[in-house]
N, C-alpha and C positions, 0 to 999 in steps of 0.2 A: 471763188473756191479755191484761190491757193490759200488764204487766208484756214478755211475749214481745216487744210490737208493739213498747214504748218500750225494750228492747236496740236489737230488729234495726234501728231509730230513728237507735240512739246511734252502732248499729256506723256503718253507711252515712255518717254524716256526721262519722266519727273519720274512716274513709276515706277519704273523701271531700277534706279537709281535708288528711290526711297525703299526697293525692298529688297536691295545691292546690302545696304547699309544697314538690315537687318528694325527699319521703322515700321514698316508694313508684316505683315507673319504671313508664309502664305506656307500650302501643303508640302513639307520634308522635301519627294520624290519632283515635287516645279524647282524648289529652292536648287536642288545639288545640280540637276542638271542646266539649268539659268547660269550658274555657277561655272560649268563645265565650259559653257561657250566663254564666260568674258580670260578664264586660265590661261597663262604661258602653257602651251603645246606636253612642252618638260613635266608640268607638278602635274599634269594630269597620264600623265605616264608613270609617273611615282606614285601616285595616288591609285593606277589599279592595275600596278604591277609587272609594266608593260617594259619587259626590262630588252626587248630589241627596239624598241623606240625609241629608251632611254639613254644606249646607249649611242644611238644616232644623235641623242643630244650634244648626248659629251665628248664627241669627232668634232660637234661644231662652238665647243667653248660655253655651253648655257649651262656648266655645272653650277656654279655661284650663283651667279647676274642675275636670278628670276627668282621670286619668291609668291608663293600666293595671299591672301586678302589678311592675314594673322605674320605674317613675312616668314612664313618660312620655308624654309628651302628645297629641291628635289630631296634633298639629304637628311633633312630632318623632319619629309614626312614618311619619307621609304623607313627612315628608322624607328618614328616611332611606329610604321603599317608593320616592322620586323621584314623586311623584307632584303634580305640578306647579300642575295645576289645583287643588285640597284646600288645600297652601302658599297660594296665594294669594289663597283666599278668603278661610283664617284669619285670614291678613295682614293683609285688609284690614277684621277685625271687632275684634279685638283691640293692644293695646299692648305686650301679654304677649308679650317676640319671647323673652329672655333664661331662661324659664324653666327651672330642673334636673332632671333625671331627677333616679334613685339613686346615682348615680355621678356629678351634676355636673356631668354635659354638657348640653349649653344644641341644639338644634336648630340653630344655628349647626356648631356639636363634628363632629355628626352629617352635617349636606353633607361637614364636609369629612373625614371619615370615607369616606364611601362617595363621595364625587367627584360633588356632587348640583351644579355650579360656577349654572346658570340659578339655583337654589333659593338657595345661598345670597346670589347677585347682590340679589334679591328680600328678604332676610330684612337683606340688610348695608341695603339705601335704608329698609328698614322700620328702621335704628336698630341690629340686634341688632348688641353691639361682637366685636372678633377679641379680649379678654384675657380675660375672663370667665375664670381657673381651674377645672375639675372638681377631684373627689375628686385625685388623684396630681398634681393644681398644672398639667397640658396646659392649652393656650390654644387655641382653634381651630385660630392660624397654627403651632403648633407642630404638630397632629395633622396639618391640611393637610403642614408640611415631611414627618412622619416617610411620610406616604403616599405623599408620593415626587406628588401632587398642584402641579402650576408654575401651570396657569390661577390654582386656588382661590389660590396662597399671593398671585401678585398681584396678585387681587383684593387683596388685605385688607391686604396693603402701601399702599396705593390710600384705605384706611380710620386709616390713624393708629395701628397697633397699637403697643404696647409692649418694646419690646424685648429691656429690661432682667429682664421680667420670668421669673423661672427655674418649673423643677417643681420635686416635693418630692426628685425624687433629684438638684437640682441644674443641669440639665442648661437647655441656655436653645434657646430657638426654632433658633440656629446650630447647638447643638448635634445636635439631633434630625435637621435636616437634614445635619451628615454620619455621622448613624448610619444616616440611608436609602442614602447612600452617591447619591445622587441630585444627581448634579454638573450640574444644569443651575442647579435652586437655590439651589448652595454657586456655583456665577456667580455667577445673580442679588444674594445677598446678598452678594459682595466685590465685585461692576460696582457697588453702594450703601452699600459703606465699612463694609455691618456687620460687627462684631467683636462675640467673647463678653468 
């Protein structure tokens, strides 16, 4: 009897592991619910926008030490979701603003990708760098240029970005502005005399 129970438990654990790893496709609602079971409560609070629960975790010191399965911290999750209150609370409690996820993106990079201008301002005021490169060599300024986020680019331009940086394909921030075909950003760079 024990061996049957042991085998059923082993199969259940193996199935959950394969689902969790993404090797077995499941109903998205079930996948989301099962992921919540395994994630740290602070990650769940950041994902669902629960400010009170988030503040409790901040008080315990969970701000940057926890991360989800793709390496994102509560700060990154709240940034991507545009949750200004949770971002402000986390930033006030930590000095680790430029922590990277598994792709090398920082919270500022995610703010650029998701065009979260006010959050980018909070992060930059807290010391986030517009020069941190992700695993593709792209900086938050390059990502903002690529996405065509003029206000983000103008904000990061005030923080002394390094225009000599290139991603791993050899493209500069100007190259990404050209790639996005956003004439406003190209004109801004031309007006400032930025060249490749």
